C-alpha positions as CSV (number, residue, x, y, z in Angstrom):
1,M,-76.5,118.6,6.0
2,F,-72.7,118.4,6.7
3,S,-70.7,115.9,8.6
4,R,-70.2,116.3,12.4
5,R,-66.5,115.9,11.7
6,L,-66.4,119.6,10.7
7,P,-65.9,122.1,13.6
8,P,-69.2,123.4,14.9
9,H,-68.1,127.0,15.0
10,T,-66.3,128.8,12.1
11,E,-66.5,132.4,13.1
12,T,-63.6,134.6,12.3
13,N,-61.7,135.7,15.4
14,A,-61.2,139.4,16.4
15,L,-57.5,139.5,15.5
16,T,-58.2,138.2,11.9
17,L,-61.0,140.7,11.5
18,A,-58.8,143.6,12.5
19,L,-56.0,142.4,10.2
20,D,-58.4,142.2,7.3
21,R,-59.6,145.7,7.9
22,L,-56.1,147.1,8.0
23,R,-55.0,145.2,4.9
24,A,-58.1,146.3,3.0
25,A,-57.2,149.9,3.9
26,G,-53.7,149.4,2.5
27,A,-51.8,149.4,5.8
28,A,-48.3,147.9,5.8
29,I,-48.1,145.2,8.4
30,V,-44.9,143.5,9.8
31,D,-45.8,139.8,10.0
32,L,-44.1,138.2,13.0
33,T,-46.3,135.1,12.5
34,E,-44.7,134.3,9.1
35,S,-43.9,130.5,8.9
36,N,-43.3,130.3,5.2
37,P,-39.5,130.3,4.4
38,T,-40.2,131.1,0.8
39,R,-41.5,134.6,1.7
40,V,-38.7,135.9,4.0
41,G,-35.8,136.5,1.6
42,I,-34.0,133.2,2.2
43,R,-31.7,132.5,-0.8
44,Y,-32.4,129.3,-2.6
45,P,-29.7,127.7,-4.8
46,E,-30.1,128.3,-8.5
47,G,-31.5,125.3,-10.3
48,L,-32.7,123.7,-7.1
49,L,-36.0,122.7,-8.7
50,G,-34.5,121.6,-12.0
51,P,-34.8,117.9,-11.3
52,L,-38.6,118.2,-11.1
53,A,-38.5,118.3,-14.9
54,D,-36.5,115.0,-15.1
55,D,-37.8,112.6,-17.8
56,R,-38.5,110.1,-15.1
57,A,-41.4,112.3,-14.0
58,L,-43.1,111.4,-17.3
59,R,-43.5,107.8,-16.3
60,Y,-46.3,106.8,-13.8
61,E,-45.2,103.8,-11.9
62,P,-47.1,104.0,-8.6
63,H,-45.6,102.6,-5.4
64,P,-48.0,102.9,-2.5
65,L,-45.2,103.4,0.1
66,G,-43.2,105.6,-2.2
67,A,-40.7,105.1,-5.0
68,P,-37.7,103.1,-3.7
69,P,-35.0,105.7,-4.7
70,A,-36.9,108.4,-2.8
71,R,-37.4,106.2,0.3
72,A,-33.7,105.4,0.2
73,A,-32.9,109.1,-0.1
74,V,-35.0,109.9,3.0
75,A,-33.3,107.1,5.0
76,E,-29.9,108.3,4.0
77,D,-30.7,111.9,4.9
78,Q,-31.7,110.9,8.5
79,R,-28.1,109.7,9.1
80,R,-26.7,113.2,9.1
81,R,-28.3,113.6,12.6
82,G,-27.1,110.2,13.7
83,A,-30.6,108.7,13.1
84,Q,-30.9,105.2,11.9
85,A,-33.6,104.4,9.3
86,E,-33.9,101.7,6.7
87,P,-35.5,102.5,3.3
88,Q,-38.0,99.7,3.7
89,H,-39.3,101.3,6.9
90,V,-39.9,104.7,5.2
91,V,-43.4,105.6,4.0
92,L,-43.9,108.7,1.8
93,A,-46.9,111.0,2.0
94,A,-47.8,114.3,0.5
95,S,-47.4,116.2,3.8
96,S,-47.2,115.6,7.6
97,S,-50.9,116.4,7.8
98,E,-51.6,113.5,5.5
99,A,-49.2,111.4,7.4
100,Y,-51.2,112.1,10.6
101,S,-54.4,111.3,8.7
102,W,-53.1,107.9,7.6
103,L,-51.8,107.1,11.2
104,F,-55.1,107.9,12.7
105,K,-56.8,105.6,10.2
106,L,-54.2,102.9,11.0
107,L,-54.4,103.2,14.8
108,C,-57.9,104.3,15.7
109,D,-61.5,103.4,15.2
110,P,-64.1,106.2,15.2
111,G,-64.5,107.6,18.7
112,D,-61.1,106.4,19.9
113,R,-58.7,108.9,21.5
114,V,-55.3,110.3,20.8
115,L,-53.2,112.3,23.2
116,V,-51.7,115.6,22.0
117,P,-49.6,118.1,23.8
118,R,-50.8,121.4,25.3
119,P,-49.7,124.0,24.3
120,S,-49.0,123.0,20.7
121,Y,-50.1,123.6,17.1
122,P,-53.9,123.9,16.8
123,L,-54.1,121.8,13.7
124,F,-54.4,118.6,15.8
125,E,-58.0,119.5,16.8
126,H,-59.0,119.5,13.1
127,L,-56.9,116.5,12.0
128,T,-58.3,114.3,14.7
129,R,-61.9,115.5,14.3
130,L,-61.8,115.0,10.5
131,E,-60.9,111.3,11.2
132,G,-63.6,110.8,13.7
133,V,-61.1,110.7,16.5
134,C,-61.0,112.6,19.8
135,A,-58.0,114.7,20.8
136,E,-57.2,114.5,24.5
137,T,-54.5,116.9,25.8
138,Y,-51.6,116.3,28.1
139,G,-49.7,119.1,29.6
140,L,-46.3,120.7,29.0
141,D,-45.0,122.6,32.0
142,Y,-42.4,125.4,32.1
143,H,-39.8,125.3,34.9
144,G,-36.8,126.9,33.1
145,R,-37.6,124.6,30.2
146,W,-40.7,122.9,28.9
147,T,-41.2,119.3,30.2
148,I,-44.0,116.7,29.7
149,D,-46.4,116.5,32.6
150,L,-46.3,112.7,32.8
151,D,-49.1,112.6,35.4
152,S,-51.5,114.1,32.8
153,V,-50.4,111.4,30.3
154,A,-51.0,108.7,32.9
155,A,-54.5,110.1,33.5
156,A,-55.5,109.5,29.8
157,P,-59.1,108.1,29.5
158,A,-60.0,104.7,28.2
159,G,-60.1,104.3,24.5
160,T,-56.7,106.1,24.0
161,R,-54.7,104.5,21.2
162,A,-51.7,106.7,20.7
163,I,-49.7,109.7,22.0
164,V,-48.4,112.4,19.8
165,V,-45.0,113.8,20.8
166,V,-43.8,116.9,18.9
167,S,-40.0,117.4,19.2
168,P,-39.2,120.2,19.1
169,N,-42.7,121.3,19.9
170,N,-44.4,124.1,18.0
171,P,-44.5,126.8,19.5
172,T,-42.7,126.0,22.7
173,G,-39.5,124.8,20.9
174,S,-39.0,122.0,23.5
175,F,-37.3,118.7,22.6
176,V,-38.4,115.5,24.3
177,T,-35.7,114.0,26.5
178,A,-34.4,110.5,26.6
179,D,-35.9,110.1,30.1
180,E,-39.3,111.3,28.9
181,I,-39.3,108.9,26.0
182,A,-38.3,106.0,28.2
183,R,-41.2,106.8,30.7
184,L,-43.6,107.3,27.9
185,A,-42.6,104.0,26.3
186,E,-43.3,102.3,29.7
187,L,-46.8,103.7,29.7
188,C,-47.3,102.7,26.1
189,R,-46.2,99.1,26.6
190,A,-48.6,98.8,29.6
191,R,-51.6,100.3,27.8
192,G,-51.0,99.2,24.2
193,W,-50.5,102.7,22.8
194,A,-48.3,103.7,19.8
195,V,-46.1,106.8,19.8
196,V,-46.3,109.3,16.9
197,G,-43.3,111.5,16.9
198,D,-43.6,114.8,15.0
199,E,-40.0,115.9,14.2
200,V,-40.6,118.3,11.4
201,F,-38.4,121.0,13.1
202,A,-35.7,118.6,14.4
203,D,-33.0,120.0,12.1
204,Y,-33.3,123.4,13.8
205,V,-31.5,123.3,17.2
206,L,-31.3,126.7,19.0
207,E,-30.7,126.3,22.8
208,A,-30.2,122.6,23.3
209,D,-27.1,120.4,23.5
210,G,-27.4,116.9,22.0
211,A,-31.1,117.3,21.2
212,L,-32.8,113.9,21.0
213,T,-34.3,113.1,17.6
214,D,-35.4,110.0,15.6
215,I,-38.0,108.8,18.1
216,A,-39.1,105.9,16.1
217,S,-35.7,104.1,16.2
218,R,-35.2,104.8,19.9
219,S,-38.5,103.4,21.1
220,D,-39.2,99.7,21.9
221,V,-42.9,100.2,21.3
222,L,-44.6,100.7,18.0
223,S,-43.6,104.3,16.9
224,F,-43.7,106.6,14.0
225,T,-41.5,109.6,13.2
226,L,-42.8,112.3,10.9
227,A,-41.0,114.9,8.9
228,G,-40.9,116.4,5.4
229,L,-39.4,118.8,2.8
230,S,-41.5,121.7,4.1
231,K,-39.2,122.3,7.1
232,T,-36.2,120.1,6.3
233,V,-35.2,122.1,3.2
234,G,-37.7,124.9,3.4
235,L,-39.8,123.8,0.5
236,P,-43.5,123.7,1.7
237,Q,-44.8,123.9,-1.9
238,L,-43.4,120.6,-3.0
239,K,-45.6,118.5,-0.8
240,L,-43.5,115.6,0.3
241,G,-43.5,114.2,3.8
242,W,-42.5,110.9,5.3
243,I,-43.2,108.5,8.1
244,I,-40.4,106.3,9.5
245,V,-41.9,103.2,11.3
246,G,-40.1,101.7,14.3
247,G,-40.6,99.4,17.2
248,P,-40.8,95.6,17.7
249,A,-40.3,93.9,14.3
250,A,-43.6,92.1,14.1
251,Q,-45.6,95.2,15.0
252,R,-43.5,97.4,12.7
253,D,-44.0,95.1,9.7
254,A,-47.7,94.7,10.3
255,A,-48.0,98.5,10.5
256,L,-46.1,98.9,7.2
257,K,-48.4,96.4,5.5
258,A,-51.5,98.2,6.7
259,L,-50.0,101.6,5.7
260,E,-49.4,100.2,2.2
261,L,-53.1,99.5,1.9
262,I,-54.0,103.0,3.2
263,A,-51.5,104.7,0.9
264,D,-52.5,102.7,-2.1
265,S,-56.1,104.0,-1.6
266,F,-54.8,107.5,-2.2
267,L,-51.5,107.5,-4.2
268,S,-51.2,111.2,-3.3
269,V,-47.4,111.7,-3.7
270,S,-46.5,113.1,-7.2
271,T,-43.9,111.4,-9.3
272,P,-41.9,114.6,-10.0
273,V,-41.2,115.3,-6.4
274,Q,-40.3,111.7,-5.7
275,A,-37.9,111.7,-8.7
276,A,-36.3,114.9,-7.4
277,A,-36.2,113.9,-3.8
278,P,-32.5,112.7,-3.7
279,H,-31.3,115.9,-5.3
280,L,-33.5,118.2,-3.1
281,L,-32.4,116.6,0.1
282,R,-28.7,117.0,-0.8
283,A,-28.9,120.5,-2.4
284,G,-31.4,121.8,0.2
285,A,-28.7,121.7,2.9
286,T,-27.8,125.3,2.0
287,V,-31.4,126.4,2.5
288,R,-31.5,124.6,5.8
289,A,-28.3,126.4,6.9
290,A,-29.6,129.7,5.9
291,I,-32.8,129.2,7.8
292,Q,-30.8,128.1,10.9
293,D,-28.5,131.1,10.7
294,R,-31.6,133.4,10.4
295,T,-33.4,131.9,13.4
296,V,-30.3,131.9,15.6
297,R,-29.5,135.6,14.8
298,N,-33.1,136.6,15.4
299,L,-33.3,134.8,18.7
300,H,-30.1,136.5,19.9
301,A,-31.6,139.9,18.8
302,L,-34.8,139.1,20.7
303,R,-33.0,138.2,23.9
304,A,-30.8,141.3,23.6
305,A,-33.9,143.5,23.1
306,A,-35.8,141.9,26.0
307,R,-33.0,142.8,28.4
308,R,-34.2,146.4,28.2
309,F,-37.8,145.3,29.2
310,P,-37.5,143.2,32.4
311,A,-41.2,142.8,32.6
312,C,-41.1,140.6,29.4
313,D,-39.5,137.1,29.6
314,V,-38.3,135.3,26.5
315,L,-38.7,131.6,27.5
316,R,-36.1,129.0,26.7
317,V,-36.5,127.7,23.1
318,E,-34.5,124.6,22.2
319,G,-35.4,124.3,18.6
320,G,-37.8,125.3,15.7
321,W,-38.7,128.6,14.2
322,S,-40.7,130.3,17.0
323,A,-40.1,132.1,20.3
324,V,-42.5,132.5,23.2
325,I,-42.5,135.7,25.3
326,R,-44.3,135.8,28.7
327,V,-45.7,139.3,29.1
328,P,-47.5,141.2,31.9
329,S,-51.2,140.3,32.2
330,T,-52.3,144.0,32.3
331,R,-54.8,143.2,29.6
332,S,-56.0,140.1,27.8
333,E,-53.8,138.6,25.1
334,E,-56.5,139.4,22.5
335,Q,-56.5,143.1,23.6
336,L,-52.7,143.2,23.4
337,V,-52.3,141.6,20.0
338,I,-55.0,143.8,18.5
339,E,-53.3,146.8,20.1
340,L,-49.9,145.8,18.6
341,L,-51.6,145.4,15.2
342,E,-53.5,148.6,15.2
343,R,-51.0,150.9,16.9
344,E,-47.6,149.3,15.9
345,R,-48.7,147.6,12.7
346,V,-47.0,144.4,14.0
347,L,-48.8,141.0,13.8
348,V,-48.0,138.4,16.5
349,H,-49.9,135.4,17.8
350,P,-51.5,135.3,21.2
351,G,-50.8,132.3,23.3
352,Y,-54.4,131.1,23.3
353,F,-54.1,130.3,19.6
354,F,-51.8,127.5,20.8
355,D,-53.9,126.5,23.8
356,F,-51.6,127.9,26.5
357,P,-53.4,127.1,29.7
358,R,-53.1,130.6,31.1
359,E,-52.2,134.1,30.0
360,A,-50.3,136.1,28.9
361,Y,-47.9,134.9,26.2
362,L,-47.0,136.0,22.7
363,V,-45.7,133.8,20.0
364,L,-43.3,135.2,17.4
365,S,-41.8,133.7,14.3
366,L,-38.0,133.8,14.0
367,L,-38.0,133.7,10.2
368,P,-38.4,137.4,9.1
369,P,-35.4,139.3,7.8
370,D,-33.0,140.5,10.6
371,A,-33.6,144.3,10.3
372,V,-37.4,143.9,10.0
373,F,-37.5,141.5,12.9
374,A,-35.3,143.7,15.2
375,D,-37.4,146.8,14.6
376,A,-40.7,145.0,15.1
377,V,-39.6,143.2,18.2
378,A,-38.5,146.4,19.9
379,R,-42.0,147.8,19.3
380,V,-43.7,144.6,20.6
381,L,-41.6,144.6,23.8
382,R,-42.1,148.3,24.5
383,R,-45.9,148.0,24.0
384,A,-46.2,144.7,25.9
385,G,-44.1,145.9,28.8
386,E,-46.2,149.0,29.5
């Protein structure tokens, strides 16, 4: 009855079932998977959302690629990281998920393939499948830091049209390097691939000096950089993302023209958020700073706590909002996370949620309030290190 684009299995996993039982019983759970900055006590400036009520929001004047002032504000905002973007190369979407959807429509025919990193965020499997596209994974290897397994990229099957590079990656927190981008570009030129650079966490640098960002402007092949208000200013509810298109001028301009047709078919970005975008990008800097301070403090607290549990290893995390802990494989990840939930009342993600190729890893959010985070982390490390 339903499309084969939907996943064939929708059973609830054991961790979610256990969490539902505890919450139904009224148990208080410390959520170390929290990724929503609006729920962790971050202070937002008074009046931040005021411009959403601007009179300009009463006029509907659709622009498929986005309202010019909003596109100009996004281009200007990129410059604080030294990134170069021109307003005419910016495309506004309702979210990075929608941006992916548009790019898969642009680049792929049904049945074509897109390379995505492993481990990484599990949403790719759904986004590609819903577009009738196949996700093929390439590896990230850890040798003191996470690096791209370029041999696995080179082994991509026929029908591949693009490679997704997430920088910093979620959850590994690894930034792509200039050398990796250069070598990926060489492969893309030879095989006619495009590069899709997901940089939603690029503002949050933790353990990297001179982190490379703005993939679209650095690549000499057709490239797209994705980001949005959700992470840049901690406002996931406002639903504004963007694509910055780069690469050879002829290919870039042809892609923009095609994206205009795709975007015009949906016109999904609301007028109020576009009218407010210049103000939100400026005023949201204080939110970004507060999130950065929180994640840095929690990462330091995690590393300090882990020193008391030498069996647990906090892996290098160069950016983003998550940390990865390698723990002893004395029981399966699923057994461990359910044990942490039921005995410690702490929720963490197992590595297999993010398609880690082997066990055992735990993934923790760095967003929770400091005191809550420190107490919960101590319990996690004690239980995992047993």
